[in-house]
Each structure stands twice: as structure tokens, then as C-alpha cells.
N, C-alpha and C positions, 0 to 999 in steps of 0.2 A: 686746671684754673690758673696757674701762675702765669703773670705777666712778664714782661721782659727782665724784670727784677733790676732795674736801671736807679732804684734808689736804695740807701741802706736801709735796712731793716732793723729797728730798734729790738732788744731780745726780749722785752717785757709784752710786744705783740706777737712772738714768734709762733706761741702755741695756739693763739686764735686763728692767725693767718694758714697754719697748716690745717685746720679744722676745715676753714674755708677752702682749702686747696683740695683737701679729699672729698669733698662734696660731688656728686651726680652734676655735670653741666647742666642739664635741663632742670634741676631742682635748684640750683645756685642762682640759676637765670631770673627764679621768680622774684629775687629781691632786686632786679633792675627794672621791674616793669614799672616804671614811670606812667602816672595816669595819662599823660598825652600820648602813649604810645598802644594803651590798650581799649578796647571796644567800649568799656564801661568801667566805673571806679573799682566795682568788686573784683574785677580781674586784674588791678593793678598791685604794686606792693604794699596799698594801705591796710590791708587785714593783718599782714605780716608785720608790717611796722607796729601795729596796736599790740601784738602778741609780745614781739620783740622788747617793747618798752617795759613789759612787766617783767620779762627777764633781766633785762641790765637793772631794773630798781633791785630786783629780789637778790642777782649776783653781788651787786654794790653793798646792799645794805648788809649781807651776811658777812661780807669781808671786812668792812670796816667794823663792824660788830666784834669779828674774831680778833682783828690785827690791832685794835684801839680800845683795850679795854677800860682806860680811864677817862674816854671823854664821856660828857655828859649827852643825854638824848636830845638837847640843842645843839651842842657841836656836832653829832652825829648826821643830824638833819641837814644843817647846813653844809657841810661837808657833800654828804649824798647829791644835794643839790646842784652844786658845782660840779661833781662830777657827772652827773647824767642830763647836763644842759644840753642845748643844741649845739653850741661852740665846742664843748668837748666832745660830742659825738661825731662831729665833722672832724676833727683834729686826730681822733682814732681812726676814723674811715679813712683819711689821707695816708695814714701812717700804714695801713693795710691795703693801700692803694686800690681802695673800691672805686675811688674817682678815675682812674685809669680803666677799669674793668666796665665803667659806665660808658667810659666816651668810645672805648670800643664797640660796646653792644647793641649801641641804640642810634638813632638819629637824632642829633642835636644834642649827644650825649656829651659833648666838650662844654659846651654852654652850661648844660644843668649841673655840671660836676662842678661849675665854679659856684653854685649856690651851698652854703651852709646848709639852709634847711633842706635840700634835697640829699647830700650826703649823710646829715644827720638820718633823715629817713630811710636811706640805704642799708645805712650801718644796723639799724635796729629791725629793718623787715630781714636781712642776713640773719641776726640773733634768732628772729622767729623762725628762718628755715633751720638753723642749726637744732634748736630746742625740740622742733618736730622730728628730725633725723636722730638725734642723739640722747635726747633728755636732758634733764636740768643738771643732775649729778656729773657729767662728762663735759659740760661746758662751763659750769658756774666760776671753776677756777680760773681757766684759761681769761674769760671773760674780765672778772676781777682783776687778774695780771693786767691786761690790757689798759685798764683806767687806772692802776695804781700809783702810776707817777702824777696824774693829774690829782687824784686824791692827796700825795704828798705836799704837791705845790699848794693846794688848797689850805691845808693844814698850816703850812709855812706863810702863808700870807695873811691870815687872821680872817676877820669876818669881812665879807664884803660889802660894799656901799649901804644897800637896802638895810642890812642888819644892823650896821654901826648907826644909820640914820633912826632905826627903831628904838634902838636903846638909847640913844640921846634923846630923841623925842619923850619916850617912856619917863627918864630923870625929870622932864619938864612938866610931866602930865597932858602929853599932846600927843596926836595920833596922824599919821600921813596917808594921802589917798592917792593913788596912781590912776591916771585917766591915759587912755588911747586917744591921740589927736588926730591920728591919720596914718595911711599907709600909702607907699608909692611902689611902684615897678609891677612888673608881670609876676604870678604865682612862683615861678622859681627862683626869683632874683627880687623878692621884696624887702625893703626896708619899713620900720615903724617908727614913729615918733610918738613918744610919750612924755608927759607931765606930771609933777608929784607938787599935791598942793599940802599946806600945813596950815591948820585953824583959817581955812577959806582961802588963802593966799597963794598963788603959783611960787614955788620956792627954787624951782629946778625944771628943765626940760633936756630931752636927748633923742637921739635918733640911733637906731642899731639894726641889725640883721635879723633880730628877732624882739619879741615885744620883751622879754626878759632883760636884753643887753639893753634896750632904751631906757628901761626903768632904771638900771643900774647907774646908768650916764646921768639921768635926772637926779637920781639919789645923790652921785658924788657933787652935782652942782648944788645940791641944796645943803649938804654938810659943809661944802666951803662958805656959802653965804652966812648959816648959821654958827659957823666957828668963828665969822668976825663980828657978830653981835655982841 
């Protein structure tokens, strides 16, 4: 399954990449079955994506629990959310060259490979394939290793904007409400615009490649405004 190998492969994804390379060609190909290329959605990668999402969550959660014994439940939850985000999945997908594989395998693959959401879905679908072929014990370690650097970055950067906003508002006896204002673009390259309200007033708005990203940008804007008060 290996492509031309024109990119430098980080050591932390090497084990997971090897598992992917060892897959049967036809079996691995199921992870690239974008809904636009299949006769129905059930034939696409979406069911595998559903399974892979759970595989990723379990692998990351157990790894964080084992590697960081001093972290509280709240800290573990925050880091896990960062690590399993669509943005993080797309980042690892590119390191594994799943974008290049997608481009080679299907029509319009190059265009789809530019979408964060599509790449994240392909990665999770591939994890679903690996789980069905090898079982959780064989893949849990390589999956956790592939996302390990993202976990370390998350720990180093501290709480994200939504968490910081929540903590600030809790001290003031307030809460935040997030609203989806709208979406733009085709399904494979969609952008989201969200707003955050505090005590009935819109305090921030943001646009991103996922709803979560848009909410984080909105929260950052709200933090700036509230900090100035």
C-alpha cells in the first residue's frame, strides 16, 4: 500500500503506517470509499468511520490514563477532546499519507483530500478496518503513539478557549451558549460559522472548517472582550 514515500515520515506514526501497509489492498480500499463514489451510503466508509471513532477514543483514553497518572478527570477529558478532534485526525492522516492514497484511488480524490473532514473520516475508517482485521490489542499502542505528540502539545498549551471561557464565566456565575449561525460550501469542503452568547448577549463569533473550530474561535473572541471589561 505504500506510496512513493516522498514525505519524511515521523517516527511516532511509523508503527501505524506499517499496519496500514500490511493490509490487503481490497480491505484497505474500503477506508477510501467516499459516499460520492458508492451506490449508497451503507457501501461507503461511513460505517467503518463510526467504528474507528470508538477505536480512536478508547486507544487515546487508555493511553492518557496510563501515561499521565497525575492528571485529573477534567484534564484528561480536555486533552482527549483535543487529540480526537477532526483537525487532529486530519493532521495524522496527512502524516500517514492517506491524502495521497485517497488522491490516487478515486475520482476527485485530490479535491477531497484537501478537506479536513474527509481526511478525518478516512483516518477513522482506516482504524475501523485495522480493528476488524487485527483486534484492539494489536492496534491500540500504534494508534496512541500516532497521536502522542498532539497530546503533548495539548498539555503544553493548557486549556483551550472554550474551557478558559467556561472557567471564567463560572467564577462570575454565568454560562455560555453556542449557536450555529450557518454553513457554507459543498459537503467535502464545508465551513461553519458559530456564535457564543453570554447572558443573552452575543460576545463572539467565528468561522472554521468544523463546528468545534468555529466555536473555539468564537470563544477566543469572547474571552478578549470579557477580559477588557
